[in-house]
C-alpha positions in Angstrom: -8.0 -9.9 -1.6 -8.7 -13.6 -1.6 -7.8 -13.9 -5.3 -4.1 -14.4 -3.8 -5.3 -17.6 -2.3 -6.0 -19.1 -5.6 -2.5 -18.9 -6.8 -1.2 -22.2 -7.8 2.3 -21.1 -9.2 4.5 -21.5 -6.6 7.2 -19.1 -7.3 4.2 -16.3 -7.8 2.8 -17.5 -4.5 6.0 -17.0 -2.7 6.1 -13.6 -4.1 2.6 -12.6 -3.0 3.6 -13.7 0.7 7.0 -11.6 0.6 4.7 -8.7 -0.5 2.0 -8.8 2.1 5.1 -8.9 4.5 5.8 -5.2 3.8 2.2 -4.1 2.6 1.0 -0.9 3.7 -1.8 -1.2 6.1 -5.2 0.3 5.2 -5.3 2.9 7.9 -1.8 4.0 6.9 -3.3 5.1 3.4 -6.3 6.4 5.2 -4.2 8.7 7.0 -2.2 9.9 4.1 -5.5 10.7 2.1 -6.7 12.4 5.4 -3.7 14.5 5.5 -4.0 15.9 2.1 -7.8 16.6 2.6 -7.1 18.6 5.6 -4.8 20.9 3.9 -5.8 24.7 3.8 -7.5 26.0 1.0 -4.1 27.7 -0.5 -2.3 24.3 -0.5 -2.7 22.2 -3.5 -2.1 18.4 -3.4 -1.8 17.0 -7.0 -0.5 13.6 -6.4 0.0 11.3 -3.4 2.7 8.7 -3.6 2.5 6.3 -0.7 5.3 3.6 -0.3 6.2 1.1 2.5 9.6 1.8 4.2 10.5 -1.5 4.4 11.1 -4.0 1.0 10.9 -7.7 0.6 14.4 -9.3 1.1 
């Protein structure tokens, strides 16, 4: 969101920049949700946890 561009605290702004380096693209989230919706009727998906495989250094 554009809200991150309004951060004036340098340390926080740096954290947000690092976070964006490993952020999951929206299409990856959409694929995970689509996967759960496409399951057969005898499969119940109760939770979806999606995490990036990378982490900020």
